[in-house]
N, CA, C and O atoms as a GROMACS GRO file, in nm:
protein
  532
    1MET      N    1   7.807   8.917  12.641
    1MET     CA    2   7.879   9.000  12.549
    1MET      C    3   7.759   9.041  12.446
    1MET      O    4   7.658   8.984  12.404
    2PRO      N    5   7.816   9.162  12.426
    2PRO     CA    6   7.705   9.241  12.333
    2PRO      C    7   7.709   9.194  12.186
    2PRO      O    8   7.814   9.151  12.140
    3THR      N    9   7.581   9.203  12.100
    3THR     CA   10   7.578   9.154  11.984
    3THR      C   11   7.677   9.213  11.906
    3THR      O   12   7.740   9.314  11.937
    4LYS      N   13   7.693   9.123  11.765
    4LYS     CA   14   7.785   9.196  11.673
    4LYS      C   15   7.715   9.260  11.593
    4LYS      O   16   7.602   9.221  11.564
    5PRO      N   17   7.779   9.395  11.530
    5PRO     CA   18   7.713   9.433  11.384
    5PRO      C   19   7.724   9.326  11.289
    5PRO      O   20   7.786   9.224  11.316
    6ASN      N   21   7.657   9.347  11.161
    6ASN     CA   22   7.681   9.228  11.063
    6ASN      C   23   7.652   9.283  10.923
    6ASN      O   24   7.611   9.397  10.904
    7PHE      N   25   7.674   9.197  10.832
    7PHE     CA   26   7.638   9.264  10.708
    7PHE      C   27   7.509   9.211  10.658
    7PHE      O   28   7.476   9.098  10.695
    8HIS      N   29   7.447   9.266  10.595
    8HIS     CA   30   7.278   9.270  10.492
    8HIS      C   31   7.301   9.168  10.428
    8HIS      O   32   7.379   9.184  10.334
    9PRO      N   33   7.244   9.025  10.450
    9PRO     CA   34   7.244   8.903  10.369
    9PRO      C   35   7.275   8.923  10.220
    9PRO      O   36   7.354   8.848  10.163
   10VAL      N   37   7.218   9.016  10.161
   10VAL     CA   38   7.218   9.075  10.024
   10VAL      C   39   7.283   9.180  10.008
   10VAL      O   40   7.243   9.278  10.071
   11LEU      N   41   7.416   9.198   9.911
   11LEU     CA   42   7.428   9.305   9.884
   11LEU      C   43   7.437   9.342   9.735
   11LEU      O   44   7.508   9.271   9.664
   12GLN      N   45   7.370   9.448   9.681
   12GLN     CA   46   7.359   9.528   9.578
   12GLN      C   47   7.495   9.573   9.463
   12GLN      O   48   7.557   9.671   9.502
   13LEU      N   49   7.529   9.532   9.372
   13LEU     CA   50   7.627   9.579   9.287
   13LEU      C   51   7.567   9.726   9.282
   13LEU      O   52   7.457   9.772   9.314
   14GLN      N   53   7.688   9.783   9.226
   14GLN     CA   54   7.648   9.957   9.222
   14GLN      C   55   7.780   9.989   9.074
   14GLN      O   56   7.890   9.939   9.051
   15THR      N   57   7.717  10.072   9.016
   15THR     CA   58   7.821  10.098   8.918
   15THR      C   59   7.923  10.151   8.981
   15THR      O   60   7.907  10.197   9.095
   16PRO      N   61   8.047  10.155   8.916
   16PRO     CA   62   8.185  10.224   8.998
   16PRO      C   63   8.142  10.389   8.932
   16PRO      O   64   8.067  10.442   8.850
   17THR      N   65   8.263  10.428   9.048
   17THR     CA   66   8.264  10.571   8.998
   17THR      C   67   8.379  10.599   8.979
   17THR      O   68   8.468  10.540   9.039
   18PRO      N   69   8.407  10.716   8.874
   18PRO     CA   70   8.510  10.747   8.779
   18PRO      C   71   8.580  10.804   8.900
   18PRO      O   72   8.695  10.776   8.866
   19GLU      N   73   8.591  10.856   8.999
   19GLU     CA   74   8.660  10.931   9.061
   19GLU      C   75   8.811  10.852   9.117
   19GLU      O   76   8.922  10.900   9.139
   20SER      N   77   8.752  10.694   9.128
   20SER     CA   78   8.827  10.648   9.211
   20SER      C   79   8.943  10.557   9.097
   20SER      O   80   8.901  10.489   9.004
   21PRO      N   81   9.106  10.577   9.133
   21PRO     CA   82   9.206  10.535   9.059
   21PRO      C   83   9.195  10.395   9.072
   21PRO      O   84   9.238  10.349   8.966
   22THR      N   85   9.167  10.320   9.134
   22THR     CA   86   9.142  10.183   9.124
   22THR      C   87   9.070  10.142   9.100
   22THR      O   88   9.067  10.028   9.147
   23GLU      N   89   8.974  10.170   9.034
   23GLU     CA   90   8.848  10.095   8.967
   23GLU      C   91   8.866  10.030   8.838
   23GLU      O   92   8.907  10.096   8.743
   24LYS      N   93   8.846   9.934   8.828
   24LYS     CA   94   8.827   9.884   8.700
   24LYS      C   95   8.716   9.921   8.634
   24LYS      O   96   8.612   9.918   8.699
   25PRO      N   97   8.710   9.966   8.487
   25PRO     CA   98   8.613  10.027   8.445
   25PRO      C   99   8.504   9.952   8.429
   25PRO      O  100   8.537   9.834   8.418
   26GLY      N  101   8.386   9.967   8.421
   26GLY     CA  102   8.271   9.907   8.377
   26GLY      C  103   8.275   9.790   8.519
   26GLY      O  104   8.168   9.731   8.513
   27ALA      N  105   8.324   9.758   8.591
   27ALA     CA  106   8.293   9.613   8.711
   27ALA      C  107   8.248   9.676   8.838
   27ALA      O  108   8.324   9.714   8.927
   28PRO      N  109   8.086   9.685   8.842
   28PRO     CA  110   8.027   9.721   8.946
   28PRO      C  111   8.093   9.647   9.113
   28PRO      O  112   8.136   9.533   9.128
   29ALA      N  113   8.081   9.755   9.218
   29ALA     CA  114   8.113   9.697   9.359
   29ALA      C  115   8.024   9.703   9.399
   29ALA      O  116   7.930   9.774   9.364
   30PRO      N  117   8.034   9.594   9.525
   30PRO     CA  118   7.886   9.590   9.650
   30PRO      C  119   7.889   9.742   9.676
   30PRO      O  120   7.979   9.821   9.649
   31HIS      N  121   7.778   9.763   9.730
   31HIS     CA  122   7.708   9.827   9.835
   31HIS      C  123   7.724   9.835   9.958
   31HIS      O  124   7.624   9.879  10.014
   32ALA      N  125   7.836   9.803  10.050
   32ALA     CA  126   7.835   9.700  10.178
   32ALA      C  127   7.733   9.803  10.259
   32ALA      O  128   7.712   9.922  10.239
   33GLY      N  129   7.672   9.700  10.370
   33GLY     CA  130   7.619   9.768  10.518
   33GLY      C  131   7.540   9.668  10.591
   33GLY      O  132   7.536   9.550  10.556
   34GLY      N  133   7.506   9.692  10.646
   34GLY     CA  134   7.452   9.585  10.764
   34GLY      C  135   7.365   9.664  10.890
   34GLY      O  136   7.322   9.780  10.886
   35PHE      N  137   7.355   9.583  10.980
   35PHE     CA  138   7.282   9.619  11.116
   35PHE      C  139   7.362   9.611  11.235
   35PHE      O  140   7.449   9.527  11.261
   36ILE      N  141   7.321   9.715  11.307
   36ILE     CA  142   7.386   9.750  11.415
   36ILE      C  143   7.296   9.729  11.588
   36ILE      O  144   7.178   9.763  11.586
   37ALA      N  145   7.325   9.700  11.660
   37ALA     CA  146   7.250   9.662  11.784
   37ALA      C  147   7.206   9.795  11.838
   37ALA      O  148   7.281   9.892  11.834
   38ASP      N  149   7.060   9.802  11.900
   38ASP     CA  150   7.041   9.892  11.909
   38ASP      C  151   7.142   9.977  12.044
   38ASP      O  152   7.216   9.920  12.125
   39GLY      N  153   7.117  10.112  12.034
   39GLY     CA  154   7.242  10.151  12.166
   39GLY      C  155   7.323  10.166  12.110
   39GLY      O  156   7.379  10.268  12.150
   40ASP      N  157   7.390  10.106  12.002
   40ASP     CA  158   7.541  10.090  11.974
   40ASP      C  159   7.522  10.223  11.870
   40ASP      O  160   7.418  10.279  11.837
   41GLU      N  161   7.654  10.252  11.832
   41GLU     CA  162   7.726  10.330  11.737
   41GLU      C  163   7.845  10.271  11.678
   41GLU      O  164   7.920  10.195  11.738
   42LEU      N  165   7.860  10.311  11.551
   42LEU     CA  166   7.980  10.279  11.448
   42LEU      C  167   8.026  10.422  11.459
   42LEU      O  168   7.950  10.516  11.434
   43LEU      N  169   8.150  10.437  11.496
   43LEU     CA  170   8.237  10.559  11.502
   43LEU      C  171   8.324  10.563  11.341
   43LEU      O  172   8.352  10.662  11.274
   44TRP      N  173   8.347  10.454  11.320
   44TRP     CA  174   8.402  10.436  11.194
   44TRP      C  175   8.390  10.273  11.135
   44TRP      O  176   8.386  10.192  11.227
   45VAL      N  177   8.387  10.237  11.050
   45VAL     CA  178   8.433  10.103  10.981
   45VAL      C  179   8.482  10.055  10.878
   45VAL      O  180   8.436  10.118  10.783
   46TYR      N  181   8.545   9.984  10.847
   46TYR     CA  182   8.627   9.956  10.745
   46TYR      C  183   8.606   9.795  10.646
   46TYR      O  184   8.658   9.694  10.694
   47VAL      N  185   8.539   9.785  10.533
   47VAL     CA  186   8.519   9.683  10.466
   47VAL      C  187   8.554   9.624  10.357
   47VAL      O  188   8.554   9.688  10.252
   48TRP      N  189   8.593   9.479  10.359
   48TRP     CA  190   8.612   9.394  10.250
   48TRP      C  191   8.500   9.308  10.184
   48TRP      O  192   8.398   9.276  10.246
   49ILE      N  193   8.522   9.279  10.079
   49ILE     CA  194   8.421   9.211   9.991
   49ILE      C  195   8.497   9.126   9.908
   49ILE      O  196   8.579   9.184   9.837
   50ILE      N  197   8.488   8.976   9.897
   50ILE     CA  198   8.588   8.895   9.839
   50ILE      C  199   8.527   8.775   9.766
   50ILE      O  200   8.440   8.724   9.837
   51GLN      N  201   8.538   8.725   9.674
   51GLN     CA  202   8.499   8.644   9.628
   51GLN      C  203   8.599   8.572   9.524
   51GLN      O  204   8.662   8.636   9.439
   52ASN      N  205   8.609   8.418   9.542
   52ASN     CA  206   8.675   8.378   9.414
   52ASN      C  207   8.662   8.232   9.395
   52ASN      O  208   8.595   8.164   9.472
   53GLY      N  209   8.724   8.184   9.296
   53GLY     CA  210   8.669   8.010   9.254
   53GLY      C  211   8.750   7.990   9.140
   53GLY      O  212   8.855   8.048   9.112
   54ASP      N  213   8.679   7.886   9.067
   54ASP     CA  214   8.740   7.829   8.917
   54ASP      C  215   8.680   7.845   8.803
   54ASP      O  216   8.570   7.789   8.801
   55ASP      N  217   8.707   7.900   8.710
   55ASP     CA  218   8.660   7.872   8.603
   55ASP      C  219   8.620   7.767   8.524
   55ASP      O  220   8.646   7.653   8.562
   56MET      N  221   8.561   7.787   8.419
   56MET     CA  222   8.445   7.617   8.380
   56MET      C  223   8.629   7.583   8.283
   56MET      O  224   8.653   7.465   8.257
   57ASN      N  225   8.719   7.674   8.248
   57ASN     CA  226   8.834   7.660   8.201
   57ASN      C  227   8.918   7.559   8.257
   57ASN      O  228   8.987   7.482   8.190
   58GLY      N  229   8.912   7.561   8.387
   58GLY     CA  230   9.036   7.528   8.492
   58GLY      C  231   9.092   7.643   8.563
   58GLY      O  232   9.132   7.622   8.677
   59GLY      N  233   9.100   7.757   8.517
   59GLY     CA  234   9.163   7.877   8.551
   59GLY      C  235   9.093   7.937   8.666
   59GLY      O  236   8.973   7.922   8.689
   60ALA      N  237   9.160   7.994   8.724
   60ALA     CA  238   9.096   8.112   8.900
   60ALA      C  239   9.088   8.243   8.834
   60ALA      O  240   9.135   8.303   8.738
   61TRP      N  241   8.983   8.264   8.961
   61TRP     CA  242   8.962   8.456   8.948
   61TRP      C  243   8.893   8.484   9.121
   61TRP      O  244   8.832   8.422   9.208
   62ALA      N  245   8.939   8.589   9.100
   62ALA     CA  246   8.895   8.662   9.236
   62ALA      C  247   8.881   8.772   9.202
   62ALA      O  248   8.944   8.835   9.118
   63ALA      N  249   8.747   8.821   9.304
   63ALA     CA  250   8.750   8.965   9.288
   63ALA      C  251   8.690   9.015   9.420
   63ALA      O  252   8.599   8.967   9.488
   64ALA      N  253   8.771   9.130   9.438
   64ALA     CA  254   8.758   9.220   9.579
   64ALA      C  255   8.739   9.324   9.554
   64ALA      O  256   8.772   9.358   9.440
   65ALA      N  257   8.682   9.418   9.636
   65ALA     CA  258   8.613   9.509   9.676
   65ALA      C  259   8.651   9.604   9.816
   65ALA      O  260   8.649   9.526   9.911
   66ASP      N  261   8.676   9.702   9.849
   66ASP     CA  262   8.689   9.782   9.977
   66ASP      C  263   8.649   9.872   9.990
   66ASP      O  264   8.610   9.936   9.893
   67GLY      N  265   8.638   9.926  10.129
   67GLY     CA  266   8.605  10.080  10.141
   67GLY      C  267   8.578  10.108  10.282
   67GLY      O  268   8.592  10.006  10.351
   68GLU      N  269   8.547  10.201  10.341
   68GLU     CA  270   8.548  10.273  10.459
   68GLU      C  271   8.433  10.394  10.479
   68GLU      O  272   8.396  10.473  10.392
   69SER      N  273   8.396  10.385  10.598
   69SER     CA  274   8.307  10.540  10.614
   69SER      C  275   8.353  10.609  10.605
   69SER      O  276   8.469  10.584  10.639
   70PRO      N  277   8.333  10.767  10.554
   70PRO     CA  278   8.352  10.900  10.545
   70PRO      C  279   8.417  10.922  10.697
   70PRO      O  280   8.373  10.874  10.800
   71ASP      N  281   8.526  11.003  10.684
   71ASP     CA  282   8.534  11.072  10.844
   71ASP      C  283   8.428  11.158  10.838
   71ASP      O  284   8.367  11.222  10.753
   72GLY      N  285   8.424  11.128  11.017
   72GLY     CA  286   8.328  11.200  11.054
   72GLY      C  287   8.205  11.128  11.048
   72GLY      O  288   8.153  11.116  11.159
   73LYS      N  289   8.142  11.076  10.951
   73LYS     CA  290   8.047  10.961  10.970
   73LYS      C  291   7.991  10.845  11.058
   73LYS      O  292   8.026  10.731  11.029
   74THR      N  293   7.903  10.865  11.169
   74THR     CA  294   7.879  10.765  11.221
   74THR      C  295   7.750  10.715  11.206
   74THR      O  296   7.659  10.778  11.151
   75PHE      N  297   7.736  10.561  11.273
   75PHE     CA  298   7.608  10.497  11.220
   75PHE      C  299   7.518  10.458  11.347
   75PHE      O  300   7.562  10.406  11.450
   76LYS      N  301   7.424  10.482  11.330
   76LYS     CA  302   7.318  10.391  11.455
   76LYS      C  303   7.219  10.335  11.383
   76LYS      O  304   7.156  10.397  11.297
   77GLY      N  305   7.191  10.169  11.426
   77GLY     CA  306   7.083  10.147  11.356
   77GLY      C  307   7.118  10.048  11.218
   77GLY      O  308   7.113   9.926  11.200
   78GLU      N  309   7.140  10.122  11.163
   78GLU     CA  310   7.212  10.070  11.023
   78GLU      C  311   7.365  10.102  10.986
   78GLU      O  312   7.394  10.211  11.035
   79TRP      N  313   7.429  10.069  10.946
   79TRP     CA  314   7.565  10.141  10.823
   79TRP      C  315   7.561  10.091  10.658
   79TRP      O  316   7.554   9.984  10.598
   80GLU      N  317   7.565  10.159  10.643
   80GLU     CA  318   7.667  10.170  10.509
   80GLU      C  319   7.795  10.255  10.432
   80GLU      O  320   7.815  10.377  10.434
   81VAL      N  321   7.856  10.169  10.377
   81VAL     CA  322   7.966  10.208  10.333
   81VAL      C  323   7.997  10.160  10.136
   81VAL      O  324   7.981  10.054  10.076
   82GLU      N  325   8.040  10.279  10.096
   82GLU     CA  326   8.035  10.189   9.980
   82GLU      C  327   8.160  10.184   9.933
   82GLU      O  328   8.234  10.278   9.963
   83THR      N  329   8.226  10.050   9.829
   83THR     CA  330   8.305  10.030   9.756
   83THR      C  331   8.378  10.029   9.652
   83THR      O  332   8.309  10.020   9.551
   84HIS      N  333   8.499  10.034   9.631
   84HIS     CA  334   8.601  10.040   9.506
   84HIS      C  335   8.636   9.909   9.478
   84HIS      O  336   8.671   9.823   9.559
   85MET      N  337   8.624   9.899   9.359
   85MET     CA  338   8.715   9.752   9.302
   85MET      C  339   8.824   9.755   9.325
   85MET      O  340   8.874   9.865   9.348
   86SER      N  341   8.902   9.642   9.329
   86SER     CA  342   9.084   9.672   9.427
   86SER      C  343   9.103   9.653   9.292
   86SER      O  344   9.024   9.598   9.215
   87HIS      N  345   9.239   9.710   9.259
   87HIS     CA  346   9.312   9.724   9.083
   87HIS      C  347   9.316   9.552   9.083
   87HIS      O  348   9.307   9.482   9.184
   88ASP      N  349   9.330   9.514   8.978
   88ASP     CA  350   9.375   9.393   8.886
   88ASP      C  351   9.210   9.293   8.913
   88ASP      O  352   9.178   9.188   8.858
   89SER      N  353   9.164   9.341   8.974
   89SER     CA  354   9.020   9.214   9.036
   89SER      C  355   8.931   9.177   8.931
   89SER      O  356   8.903   9.264   8.849
   90ASP      N  357   8.891   9.082   8.922
   90ASP     CA  358   8.813   9.030   8.817
   90ASP      C  359   8.634   9.082   8.886
   90ASP      O  360   8.603   9.150   8.983
   91ASP      N  361   8.556   9.015   8.789
   91ASP     CA  362   8.425   9.070   8.825
   91ASP      C  363   8.337   8.989   8.944
   91ASP      O  364   8.334   8.867   8.955
   92PHE      N  365   8.286   9.059   9.006
   92PHE     CA  366   8.219   8.972   9.106
   92PHE      C  367   8.102   8.890   8.991
   92PHE      O  368   8.062   8.924   8.880
   93LYS      N  369   8.072   8.774   9.076
   93LYS     CA  370   7.959   8.678   9.022
   93LYS      C  371   7.826   8.670   9.078
   93LYS      O  372   7.824   8.611   9.186
   94THR      N  373   7.703   8.716   9.033
   94THR     CA  374   7.623   8.680   9.149
   94THR      C  375   7.538   8.560   9.150
   94THR      O  376   7.428   8.553   9.206
   95GLU      N  377   7.608   8.449   9.070
   95GLU     CA  378   7.522   8.301   9.105
   95GLU      C  379   7.594   8.237   9.198
   95GLU      O  380   7.571   8.117   9.208
   96ILE      N  381   7.731   8.316   9.319
   96ILE     CA  382   7.803   8.274   9.430
   96ILE      C  383   7.782   8.360   9.528
   96ILE      O  384   7.778   8.482   9.512
   97ALA      N  385   7.768   8.301   9.631
   97ALA     CA  386   7.801   8.395   9.781
   97ALA      C  387   7.979   8.416   9.754
   97ALA      O  388   8.066   8.347   9.702
   98ALA      N  389   7.974   8.555   9.823
   98ALA     CA  390   8.092   8.628   9.859
   98ALA      C  391   8.115   8.608  10.008
   98ALA      O  392   8.027   8.544  10.066
   99VAL      N  393   8.219   8.654  10.082
   99VAL     CA  394   8.284   8.680  10.176
   99VAL      C  395   8.319   8.829  10.243
   99VAL      O  396   8.426   8.887  10.221
  100GLY      N  397   8.205   8.885  10.335
  100GLY     CA  398   8.214   8.999  10.337
  100GLY      C  399   8.260   9.052  10.475
  100GLY      O  400   8.187   9.022  10.570
  101THR      N  401   8.374   9.131  10.503
  101THR     CA  402   8.457   9.092  10.680
  101THR      C  403   8.471   9.241  10.708
  101THR      O  404   8.471   9.311  10.606
  102ALA      N  405   8.482   9.296  10.810
  102ALA     CA  406   8.491   9.445  10.854
  102ALA      C  407   8.522   9.476  10.979
  102ALA      O  408   8.477   9.403  11.068
  103MET      N  409   8.591   9.571  11.008
  103MET     CA  410   8.616   9.583  11.156
  103MET      C  411   8.583   9.709  11.143
  103MET      O  412   8.602   9.771  11.038
  104ALA      N  413   8.522   9.767  11.269
  104ALA     CA  414   8.469   9.900  11.297
  104ALA      C  415   8.455   9.923  11.478
  104ALA      O  416   8.438   9.843  11.570
  105LEU      N  417   8.471  10.069  11.472
  105LEU     CA  418   8.518  10.088  11.633
  105LEU      C  419   8.331  10.135  11.720
  105LEU      O  420   8.272  10.243  11.716
  106ILE      N  421   8.309  10.067  11.755
  106ILE     CA  422   8.193  10.044  11.845
  106ILE      C  423   8.140  10.176  11.938
  106ILE      O  424   8.231  10.257  11.920
  107LYS      N  425   8.063  10.226  12.008
  107LYS     CA  426   8.030  10.314  12.095
  107LYS      C  427   7.999  10.224  12.119
  107LYS      O  428   7.988  10.146  12.025
  108ARG      N  429   7.964  10.172  12.262
  108ARG     CA  430   7.870  10.014  12.320
  108ARG      C  431   7.744  10.184  12.384
  108ARG      O  432   7.757  10.307  12.390
  109ALA      N  433   7.639  10.086  12.414
  109ALA     CA  434   7.538  10.147  12.472
  109ALA      C  435   7.560  10.248  12.588
  109ALA      O  436   7.502  10.355  12.606
  110ASP      N  437   7.673  10.178  12.678
  110ASP     CA  438   7.725  10.160  12.806
  110ASP      C  439   7.794  10.264  12.795
  110ASP      O  440   7.791  10.322  12.904
  111ASN      N  441   7.881  10.343  12.691
  111ASN     CA  442   7.977  10.446  12.628
  111ASN      C  443   8.110  10.371  12.649
  111ASN      O  444   8.217  10.431  12.660
  112SER      N  445   8.098  10.246  12.652
  112SER     CA  446   8.258  10.200  12.658
  112SER      C  447   8.288  10.158  12.475
  112SER      O  448   8.195  10.145  12.395
  113HIS      N  449   8.395  10.148  12.448
  113HIS     CA  450   8.418  10.109  12.313
  113HIS      C  451   8.464   9.996  12.320
  113HIS      O  452   8.510   9.954  12.426
  114ASP      N  453   8.462   9.901  12.176
  114ASP     CA  454   8.520   9.803  12.131
  114ASP      C  455   8.552   9.825  11.965
  114ASP      O  456   8.489   9.890  11.882
  115VAL      N  457   8.644   9.764  11.956
  115VAL     CA  458   8.698   9.746  11.806
  115VAL      C  459   8.644   9.609  11.769
  115VAL      O  460   8.710   9.521  11.825
  116TYR      N  461   8.561   9.569  11.705
  116TYR     CA  462   8.528   9.448  11.645
  116TYR      C  463   8.564   9.417  11.478
  116TYR      O  464   8.563   9.496  11.384
  117TRP      N  465   8.588   9.316  11.480
  117TRP     CA  466   8.602   9.224  11.324
  117TRP      C  467   8.504   9.144  11.326
  117TRP      O  468   8.476   9.088  11.433
  118TRP      N  469   8.419   9.117  11.194
  118TRP     CA  470   8.373   9.061  11.189
  118TRP      C  471   8.342   8.968  11.032
  118TRP      O  472   8.393   9.023  10.934
  119THR      N  473   8.304   8.900  11.018
  119THR     CA  474   8.268   8.829  10.816
  119THR      C  475   8.159   8.724  10.856
  119THR      O  476   8.152   8.637  10.943
  120ASP      N  477   8.074   8.770  10.752
  120ASP     CA  478   7.957   8.723  10.693
  120ASP      C  479   7.970   8.667  10.539
  120ASP      O  480   8.026   8.740  10.458
  121ALA      N  481   7.934   8.577  10.510
  121ALA     CA  482   7.898   8.522  10.395
  121ALA      C  483   7.771   8.623  10.347
  121ALA      O  484   7.687   8.644  10.435
  122VAL      N  485   7.749   8.687  10.216
  122VAL     CA  486   7.715   8.755  10.142
  122VAL      C  487   7.619   8.689   9.999
  122VAL      O  488   7.648   8.580   9.948
  123ASN      N  489   7.528   8.758   9.960
  123ASN     CA  490   7.479   8.720   9.828
  123ASN      C  491   7.496   8.860   9.760
  123ASN      O  492   7.482   8.968   9.818
  124LEU      N  493   7.529   8.843   9.630
  124LEU     CA  494   7.515   9.015   9.547
  124LEU      C  495   7.425   8.951   9.475
  124LEU      O  496   7.407   8.831   9.454
  125GLU      N  497   7.356   9.074   9.431
  125GLU     CA  498   7.260   9.074   9.331
  125GLU      C  499   7.308   9.259   9.192
  125GLU      O  500   7.386   9.349   9.223
  126ARG      N  501   7.259   9.253   9.113
  126ARG     CA  502   7.267   9.339   8.988
  126ARG      C  503   7.113   9.435   9.071
  126ARG      O  504   7.010   9.394   9.124
  127PRO      N  505   7.165   9.570   9.046
  127PRO     CA  506   7.051   9.702   9.066
  127PRO      C  507   6.911   9.605   8.982
  127PRO      O  508   6.802   9.572   9.030
  128GLU      N  509   6.946   9.588   8.890
  128GLU     CA  510   6.800   9.541   8.762
  128GLU      C  511   6.726   9.390   8.888
  128GLU      O  512   6.607   9.359   8.896
  129GLU      N  513   6.830   9.331   8.960
  129GLU     CA  514   6.736   9.196   9.000
  129GLU      C  515   6.688   9.243   9.154
  129GLU      O  516   6.659   9.139   9.214
  130THR      N  517   6.674   9.328   9.217
  130THR     CA  518   6.626   9.424   9.326
  130THR      C  519   6.470   9.372   9.298
  130THR      O  520   6.433   9.392   9.183
  131SER      N  521   6.408   9.329   9.356
  131SER     CA  522   6.243   9.369   9.320
  131SER      C  523   6.156   9.458   9.441
  131SER      O  524   6.173   9.435   9.561
  132ALA      N  525   6.059   9.564   9.389
  132ALA     CA  526   6.016   9.612   9.440
  132ALA      C  527   5.872   9.571   9.541
  132ALA      O  528   5.766   9.515   9.513
  133THR      N  529   5.924   9.625   9.660
  133THR     CA  530   5.848   9.591   9.752
  133THR      C  531   5.702   9.649   9.823
  133THR      O  532   5.651   9.588   9.918
   0.00000   0.00000   0.00000
């Protein structure tokens, strides 16, 4: 079986874009991305990033963002998608892992097509936490 695409293990939180009607003002959404097997091409990809838990006061919180590849944009080697905060979502927390799940149409190296759904644990970081290498 061919290898699957995956998420980068760390996704950077981005500043939300004002043109998205579902954006929560000031809440950064993750920039989703990952790797693609050599010779494969993602023809489209849909992405969801989810994180939830209990707060110290006994209440629950939940953060969610979603995104999709732009029409006509395909990816080889690596893929990337801007996500947007879901309506009424809480903020993402960098101190705990989130779940990234995605579905893509893959054109395999042998020209066959495969719809693939995958899920990975991902860590989140704010842009200022990124170290220069």
